[in-house]
Residue, then its C-alpha position, 0 to 999 in steps of 0.5 A: m893077903a895070903t901067899t903061896k909058891i909054885s912047887p917043882k911040879y908046878q903045883v900051887v897050894i891054896p892057903k887054908d884060910v882061903r879054902e875055908k872062906l870059899h868052902l873049897k873041897s879036895g878034888q873040886r875042879m877049878t877053871v884057870v883064866v889068864k887075863g892081863g898077866v894075872v892067873y885067876l882060879i875060879p871054882e866050878k859049881p855043880i849045875e844044881s847049885f843054880k836051881g832057883f837063882l832067877k826066882g822072882m826075876n822080871t822077864k818083861d822087856i828082856r828081848e823083843d819078840k822079833e829078836r827071838 
């Protein structure tokens, strides 16, 4: 498990092995979520990266016509 510490300017360095595993880049934006006393850093992805991720999904019976 990788560890890090908070600098006097409240900055945190993400360890190299974690950056490489998640393919994080310098300047990449992160969403910060606090839940149950835990801080989550979630990398934002460009909208283009989602292109085609639902390809082949069966859309039958997702919603009733009356709900539309």
